[in-house]
Structures are given as C-alpha cells and as structure tokens.
C-alpha positions in Angstrom: -58.8 45.7 -0.9 -55.3 46.9 -0.1 -52.4 45.1 1.6 -52.6 47.5 4.5 -56.1 46.4 5.5 -55.3 42.7 5.0 -52.4 43.1 7.4 -54.5 44.9 9.9 -57.3 42.3 9.6 -54.8 39.5 9.8 -53.2 40.9 12.9 -56.6 41.5 14.6 -57.7 37.9 13.8 -54.4 36.4 14.9 -54.4 38.5 18.2 -58.0 37.4 18.9 -57.1 33.8 18.4 -54.0 34.1 20.6 -56.0 35.7 23.4 -58.6 32.9 23.1 -55.9 30.2 23.5 -54.3 32.0 26.4 -57.6 32.2 28.2 -58.3 28.5 27.5 -55.0 27.5 29.2 -53.7 25.8 26.1 -50.8 28.3 25.9 -49.2 29.5 29.1 -47.1 32.7 29.0 -43.5 32.4 30.0 -42.8 33.7 33.5 -39.7 34.1 35.5 -40.3 32.1 38.7 -38.3 33.6 41.5 -37.0 31.8 44.5 -39.7 32.1 47.3 -38.7 33.4 50.7 -38.5 31.0 53.6 -41.4 31.4 56.1 -40.7 31.3 59.8 -41.4 27.9 61.4 -43.7 27.4 64.3 -41.7 27.2 67.5 -38.6 28.5 65.9 -38.3 31.6 68.1 -38.6 29.6 71.4 -35.9 30.7 73.8 -34.5 33.2 71.3 -32.0 35.6 72.8 -31.4 38.8 70.7 -27.7 39.7 70.4 -26.1 36.3 70.9 -22.3 36.8 70.3 -20.5 35.7 67.1 -18.5 32.7 68.2 -16.0 30.2 66.7 -17.8 27.3 68.4 -20.5 26.7 71.0 -19.2 24.6 73.9 -17.1 21.5 73.3 -18.3 20.8 69.8 -18.7 17.5 68.0 -21.9 18.4 66.1 -22.2 20.6 63.0 -25.0 23.0 62.2 -24.7 24.1 58.5 -26.7 25.8 55.9 -27.0 28.6 53.4 -28.6 32.0 53.0 -29.9 33.3 49.7 -31.9 36.3 48.5 -35.5 35.8 47.6 -36.3 36.4 43.9 -33.0 35.7 42.2 -31.5 33.2 44.7 -28.2 35.0 44.9 -26.0 33.9 47.9 -25.8 36.5 50.7 -22.3 36.9 52.2 -21.8 38.4 55.7 -25.2 37.5 57.1 -25.6 36.8 60.8 -27.2 33.5 61.8 -27.9 32.7 65.4 -28.0 29.1 66.5 -29.1 27.5 69.7 -30.3 24.0 70.9 -30.8 21.6 73.7 -27.5 19.8 73.8 -25.4 17.5 75.9 -24.0 20.6 77.6 -27.1 22.7 78.3 -30.7 23.6 77.6 -31.7 25.9 74.7 -32.7 28.6 77.2 -29.1 28.8 78.6 -26.9 31.6 77.3 -23.9 29.2 76.8 -26.1 27.2 74.4 -26.5 30.2 72.0 -24.0 31.6 69.5 -24.0 33.3 66.1 -21.9 32.9 62.9 -21.6 34.8 59.6 -22.1 33.5 56.1 -19.1 33.2 53.8 -18.8 34.6 50.2 -21.0 31.7 49.0 -23.7 32.5 51.5 -22.9 29.3 53.5 -22.5 29.0 57.2 -21.1 26.3 59.5 -20.9 26.3 63.3 -19.7 23.5 65.6 -21.6 22.9 68.8 -22.3 20.1 71.3 -24.4 17.1 70.3 -28.1 18.0 70.0 -30.3 15.8 72.2 -34.1 15.4 72.2 -36.2 18.1 73.8 -40.0 17.5 74.0 -39.4 14.2 72.3 -37.6 15.6 69.2 -34.0 16.3 68.5 -34.0 19.8 66.9 -32.1 23.0 66.5 -33.1 26.6 66.4 -31.7 29.2 63.9 -32.6 32.8 63.3 -31.7 35.4 60.8 -32.3 38.7 62.6 -29.9 41.3 61.3 -32.5 43.8 60.0 -31.6 44.1 56.3 -34.0 41.3 55.5 -37.2 40.1 57.3 -36.5 38.1 60.4 -36.9 34.3 59.9 -36.8 31.6 62.6 -36.2 28.0 61.8 -36.7 24.8 63.9 -35.4 21.9 61.8 -35.9 18.4 63.3 -33.2 15.8 63.0 -34.1 12.5 61.3 -32.2 10.6 64.0 -31.0 11.6 67.5 -27.6 10.1 66.7 -27.0 12.4 63.7 -23.9 14.6 64.1 -25.0 17.4 61.7 -28.1 19.3 60.7 -28.7 21.7 57.8 -31.0 24.6 57.5 -31.4 27.0 54.5 -32.7 30.5 54.5 -34.2 32.5 51.5 -34.6 36.1 52.7 -36.8 38.9 51.5 -36.0 42.6 52.1 -37.4 44.1 55.3 
C-alpha cells in the first residue's frame, strides 16, 4: 500500500464522518447572519400623505421622534434617507397636513424631529413613520408609546434594496 492511497482513503473516511456529523446537527457550519429588514407594521400607512415636506419641526414642538436607518444585511447606517413622520397630537389629527413632516438621516443614519405631544387615538398613543424614497423598499411603522405622558418615541428601520 502506498502513502498516496492512504491519504486518499483517510480523506474520504474523514469527509464521510464530517458529513455525518453535519447531518446529525452536532456540528453547525459557521454562517454570517445578516441584519434582517424591518417589515411594515399593520396600520402604519394609515393617513399617509406622499410627499410631505422636509421640515425643521412639526407645529409647536415639545415631543421628540427619533430613530435610525440601517441597510439590511450588513447593518451599515444610511445617511441622507428621508423619513416621514405624522401623528395625532395636541395640535391636530394624523390626517391633517400640518401634522405631517419629513426629516433626513444624518451621517450616522440617525434622525430626530420635534413635534407636538402625541395623544391617544383609538385608545393608543402612537406615531407613524415611513421610509418611502424609492432606493429601498417602502416601510411603514406604527410604534406605540408605553405611556401617554412620554415625551419621546423611537423607531428603527432596516431597509432592503427595492
């Protein structure tokens, strides 16, 4: 028997054993787990108005809507992305034009927009946010506040290419 056939036999036996272990679940292959995209939330698109203007603030302010925008897969922050925000507030209903505004993400993919205090609508204090710029798939969010007296609410987007 020569060394070449032993090596071949050893490799085949080792490969067969490794495949058996993989199939049994005892060894799990290493995989890169990407950052999953954010799904749209039910009711998130209610009273959405395409093309809401980019604003410095909605109404008189006093409440902060904050969050981040990242790319699905690698989780990289996305700068310059347009996020539309609207809500039922102390100054108007979520269907009113003056209750809608948009902002852009900064270099770290973060956004922040001041608006009037959110008040309960249909029993729940909640905001509405939309990514709808077209470079990535549209996502609507409808986060609910833990307490109607809270003065801020955060929402985070992970976007996948359109």
